[in-house]
Phi, psi and omega in degrees: 000136179288147177290153179289161180282154182303328187290333185246019182282346173228120180262125182237122178200171178246144175224106186062232179274006187257129170266119186249125175242119185241118173293132191231058178226055190299334179297339178244024186047044174055038176299140188274139170238176185300319181296322177292320176298317178295326179290320179293316180298322182293319181297314181295321177300317183291327183274349186307316182249009180278110187289345177283338179258117184252334182223145176247134178244126173252127180213178182230149177282155179085172185254006184268327179174169181288310181192126182276354181120198178279164183280092190281339174296317178298318179299318178298313181301318180295320184288318182288339179267007177074027179253048183296333177300320177293325177295316177299319179300315176303308181297318177301314183294320182293311186290325176295324175297317178303316178291325176300320180294316181298326184259007189294138183290347179244153181299129173252127177252128180243133176255095179276060182272133183076209185288125180219100189223156173051242181303336180288326173298322179300327179275313189273327188289343183250009177289160179290326180230114188248122184243133173243169182225185178288350178263354186294137173224102185254143179196155165245085188268022187299328182297341182290339179244026178071029187240196183220148181297142180220210181050031183081006179298326179292330173299315177290317178301317184294340180257002175290159180300142174056227182253021176299332178301310179292323179299309183285326177296313182286314183280333186071022184294156186266137172259143167271183183298319177295321179295319182296322177292316181300319188275351181086021173269350181213162183249328190221148174246120179233123177306139186299333182284357178251004185292320180300319180291322175296317178301314182297321181292320180292326184279328190231031177299143190264001179223170187281015178304136181284163184300328179299312181295328174294316180300322182298336177291340182249353182292141172229155180274121182281172171303146185296146173295145176274359184299320178304332179292338179265356192303319187296310182286326177298310180299319183296310184288315191271010170267354182295160191287323184233168179297319180298319183289329176297308178300319179298322177290321177301319182293336180275354181275159177264346181291128176308321181295328178294314177301319181294322177297319177300317181298320181293312180300325181289346177262359184262171182290118181306318183292318178298323172298312179300315184291321180295316179298318178295320184290319178296317182288327172296317181293332177295328179271353185293147179283338180198173182300325181293326175297319176298314179299323177293324174296319174297320183297318179299313186291317183296317180288335172297315176299318184295315190259336193239336191232138187277355190290330180295311175303315183296315183295317177295320177301311183294322187272325191237337183264291177281332181055037176275350176058029178229068183290148178251087185286154176232110355290168186276338182227157179297324180303332182276354178289145170283161184296334179240054184293342179277350189297314181302317181291324177300319191268357184295143179247112180292153179296328181235128178299157180285310181244000000 
């Protein structure tokens, strides 16, 4: 299937009192490029003082997901061709949009139906009202490509119960809808077959009822998340000071899931894991989302400009698909105790805010 043209990758329109923004790149599970980010930003800017628009709705076209994240193939091409300045421009625009959504003066409702990962979390996770369904699959999978969670993902991870932030940040594990509500990545669970009725109610409500009350009319209680059953071993292992110590504690547990997590971590990029652990813990102490985004911005541009693992991870997983990345260093045992420090201290050429 041919990709959509840049002009129609974001559909912007009003329906009654609803300003509706639909990501319209279903052939790529609505992966974000710079033009899409700029289109969303322009729509939000225009509606900020438009009295006819009272609620904003973010959703995605197609039946596979809301948004699979940023276009990492394009990111790889920019970096290897020496266009890191364009890459920095993308991240600045994306993170400023994430902050805009969080701070927007009108309620933003996000439908995280289906796959919602990486940059999709950046759009949906900071909305005022975040909705998941039985089809939702949420994740921050950046460590799978030798990278680190961004788009305000560390802010959300840092506020998850116990040490689930470290667990989901380092492993890139997927949450279902119930998990997302439990972890604070979502507010409501609405069955997917009720989303059209919810959209109509938000657009054409006949009374001044707020959007939260409208959503509650469609909300259902999902089957309980199984995450509380993992809490003991996750908190024990992922509270350790270093990645190496986390793996050591996982190896010392009797739970099969703990051993599986250790196996997974030992196959991921050691540097990406160290930087992610440092980032989640810094974001947990951050005063606000903007501070967390600034921490992510430093780390992301360090990977873009200073460290080879991001390019190597994308190559191995998505370009050549040989699944044999050559990480630097190659093993967790080779990490220094403060391996996240260089990325934490990096100073970007252009400030984020």
